[in-house]
N, C-alpha and C positions, 0 to 999 in steps of 0.2 A: 437521409444523406442528401446534401445539396450538391448540384452539378453546375458547372459553368457551360453555357451554350451561347452560340451566336444566333440571337433571335432574328436579326436581319437576314442571315443566310438561310435559316429554316423557312422564313417567309418567302424569300425569293425562289426557293426550290419547291414551294408548294406543300411542304410538310405540315405547316400550320397556316391558318387563314389570317388575313389582316386583322380581323377582330380578335383572334386569339393572341396575336403578337402584341396588339395594343393592351390587352388585359395583362399579359406577362410583364410588359414594361411598367404598367401601373402598379402591379404587385411588387415588382423589384424596387421601384422608387419608394413605395411605402415602407418596405422592409429596411432599405438603406437609411431612410430618415429615422425610423425607430431605433436602428442600431446606433446611429450617431447620437441620438438623445440619450439612450441607455449608457453609452460609453462616457459621454461628458458628465452625466449624473454620477456615474460610479467614480470617476476621477475626482469630482468635486467632493463626494462623500469621503473618499479616502484622504483628501487633503484636510478636510475639517476634522476627521477623527485623529489624524496624525498631529494636527495642531493642538487639539484638546489634550491628547496624551502627553505631549511635550510640555504644555503649560501646567498640567496637573498630573504629574507622574505618580498616580496612586492606583494600586491594583483594584480596589473596590470601585473606584470611579470608572476605570476601564471595563470592569465586569458589568456595571450597570449600563454603560453606554453600549456595550456589545449586546446586551439583552434587548435594548430598544431597537438596535439595528436588525438583529435577527428576527425579532417579532414583526418588524415592519416588512422585512423581506418575505416572511412567510405569508403575511396578510396580502401582500402584493401578488405573490405567486398564486394564491388561492382564488383571488377575485379578479385580477387583471393579468393573468399569466401570458395571454396571447400577445399583448403589447409590450409588456415590461418583464419578460422572462429573464433576459440577461441581467437587468438591474436587480431583480428579485434574487437571483442566484448569487450575485456579488454581495448583496446586503447580508444574506444569510451566512455565506462563507466568512466574510469579514467579521460579522457580529458574533458568530459562534466561536471563531478563533479568539476574538478579543474577550468575550465573556468567559470562556473556559480558561483561557490563559490567566485572566485576572483572578478567578477563583482558585486556580492551582497555586498562583504566586502568593495570594493572601493567606493560604493555608500551609505555606511552606512545603508544597508538594505532598500533601497527605494522601493516603490511600483513598479516602472517601472523596476527595476532590478529583482525583483521576477517574474514579468510577463515575462521578457526576459528568465529567467531560466526555467519557465514552457514551453515556446516555444522551447527552446533548447532540453530539455529532451523529449518532445513529438515528435519533428521532428526526433531526433535520434532513438527513439523507433519505429516509423513508418517505417523508412528506414531499420533498422536492424531487425524489428519484435521482439524486445527485451522486455520481461516482466519486468525486473528490472528497466529499464529506464522509463517505464510507471508508475511504483510505485514511482520513484523519481519525475516524473511530478505531480502526485497527491499530494505528500507531499510538493512540491514547491508551488502548488496552495493553499494548506492550509496555508503556510507561507505568501503568498500574501494576504490572508484574515485575517491575524493577529494571526494565531494559531501557537503554538510551543510546544516543550517539554523541560524539563530540569532535571538536576540531581545535588544534593548538599547534602553532609553529610549523605549518605545512604538513601536519599529520592528522589523520582521521581515526577516530576510535569507536568501537562498538562494545557496549556493556550489556551482558545478559547475566544478571545476578542470580536468577533462578532458572537454570537451564531445564531441569526436569519439569517444572511447572509450566514453563513457556512451551515446551514441546507438547505437553498433554493438552493444554488449553487451546492452542492454535491447531493442533491435530483434530480436535473436536470441531472447531470452526470449519476446517477443510472438509471434514466428513459431512457436516450439516449442509454446507454449500453444495457439495456434490450430490447429496441425496435429495435435498429439497429444491435446489435451483431449477431443474427441469419441470417441476410441477407448478412453478410460479408464473405469473404473467411476465411477458418479455422484459418490461422495465425493471421489475424486481428480480428477475432471473439474472439480469446484467449486474445488479448490485451484489447479488450473491456470488456471482463469478468473480467480481473484483475483490470482495472480502476473502473468498477462498484462495485466490492467487496470492494476495498479500500475506495471508495467514500461512500459506505454504512457504513463503520466504522466511517468515519468523520461525517456523519449525526448523528449517535448515540452519538458521542463525543459532538456535538453541543447541542443536547437535554440534555445530561448529565449535562453539565455546566449550561445551561439555567434553568434546573430543580432545581438547587441549588441557583443560584444568580439572576435569571431573566436576562433580557437583555434590553439595550437601543440601538436600531439599529442605526448604523452609528456614535455612540458617540466617539469611539476611533479615527475615522478619522476626524470628525468635530472639536474635541478638542485635536488634537494631540499636539499642541503647549503647552497646559497646562499639558498634561500627560507626555510628554517627555522633556519639557523645563527645564531650570536651575534657573528660578526666584524663590527665596524662598517664595514669596507671592502668588505663583500660586495655592497652596493647597486650600486656601480659595475660590478662583475663581472656582477651579475645583469642590469643594464640592457644591457650589451654582449651577454650571452648571449641575451637576448630579441630583440635586433635581428638577431642572426645565425641564430636558430632559424627553421625552416620555419613559415610562417603560412598558415592557411586564412582568408581574409577573411570578415568578417561578412556581406557581401552573398551569399556562397555559401550560408551557412547560412539566411539569410532566404529566398532563392529555393528551395532544396531543401525547406525547411519548408513553404512555401506550396504547392509542387507536391505534396508528400506528403499534406498535409491535404486538398487538393482531390480527389486521386485516391482517398484512403481514404473521404472523404465520399460521393463518387459510388458507390463500391462498396458502402458500408454502406446507403445509401438504396435502391439497387437490390434489396437483400436484406432490406429492412425491419428493419434492425438499429438500432432507435431509440436505444438506449442509446449505441451507438458514434457515431451521427450527432450526438447531443447533445454528447458529449465532443469530437468534432471541431469543432463550432461554437464551443464554449467556448474551445478553444485557438486556433482561427482568430481569434476576437475578441481574445484576448490578443496574438496575433501582429500583428494589424492595428493595434491601439492602441499597441503598443510601437513599431512602425515609424512610425506617424502622429506621435506626440509626440517621437520621437527626431529626426525630420526637420523637422517643423513647429515644434517646441518648444511650450511652453505659452503660449497667448495667448487672449484672449477669443473670437476667431473660431474657433480650433482646438478649444476646449472646447465651443462651441455646436454646431459641425458634428459633432464626435465624439459629443456627447450625442444629437443627432438620429439619427445612424447607429445608435447602440446601441438606440434605441427601434425602429427599423426591423428590426434583427436579432432583437430579442426577439419582435416581432410575427410575423416570418416563422417563427421556431422554434416559437412557440405554434401557429401554423396548421399547421405540419408535424406536430406531435405530435397535433393534433386529427384530421388526415386520414390519418395513417400507417396502412397496412394491416398487420395482424399475422395470419399464417396460423393457423387453428385446426386442431389435429390431427383427422384424420378420425374416430378412435375417439370423441373427445369431442364431435364435432359431428354424429354420426350420419351419417357418410359425406357430409356437406355442407361447403361452405366458407363462410367469413364473415369478419367483422372484429370486433375487440374494442378 
C-alpha cells in the first residue's frame, strides 16, 4: 500500500534525516517518470490496436493481435516487472481480452471457445497475480455455462440458462476458494478470494433466476438445435420438448436459496465475517422482494409495506456493522484483544 507523506515536514521535525529525505525524493521522481512512461505507452498501444481493429474488423486478426500483445506483456512482466509493471499488466489485459474475444467471435460463441477464454484469463491471472483477470475468468466461465447480461432501451437483463449447473459449478469454486485460499501464498490467496466472491455472486444469480422460472437441467444444451435453429417449425417441437423435460420447480429454488442464505448468514455472523454478512443480507433482500412482488404483485399496499421493510433491513444492517466485533491480531494489539 502506498501512502502520501510530506517529506519536507518529516525532515524539519527530525523524523527522517536529510539523506533519507533526498533518497525518498529520488525514488519518488523515478517512480513518477516510470508511471508517466508506462501510461503514455499504454495509451499509444490502445490507439494503435483500436486503429487496426477499425481498419481490419476481422475476428481472427484481432485474436492474433491480442495474442502478440498478451505474450509481450507476459514477457515484460517476467523480465522487467520492476520498471514496466503497469505497462505489462495493461498489455496482458488488453491482449487477453482481444485474443479471447476474437476467438469467441470467430467460433460463433462455441462452448470450446468459451472454455479456451477461461483458460487464457486464468493462466494470465496466475502468472501476473492479477485480480481483474481472475474476474474475467469467472465471467467467461459464466458465459461457458450459458449465462450473460444485456442492455436495450434503458433496460438491463440477466440470463442464466442453466440455473442448476450454474449453482453447482460456482458453489464448487466458492468451496475451493474457502478451503484452499488460506493455504496459499498471500498473492494467490487474494486471487482465490476474488474468484470465490464473484462465484458467490453467480451462485445467487442462479438461485434468483431458478426461483422465478424453475429449471430444466441441461435443456439448453440438449435442445440447442431447436433453441438457436432457423427452422420456423421448431417452436412446436421446442414447446413439446420443454413439456417433456425434467423440471425443478421454482419453489424448490426459492426454498433452497432461503435456507442457504440463512445458514451462511448465521455462520458468517458467528465468525465476524462482516463482508460476507453484508453480501448475504443484500441477496436475502433481493430474494425477499422478488418473491414478495412475484406473489403479491405491484400494488400501493405492497409497495408501502415493501418500502417500510427495506428501511427496517437497512437500519438493522447499519446497527450490525456498528457493533460487529472484529478480532485484532495479538501482535498488533500488544497481546490484548479489542474491536475496531
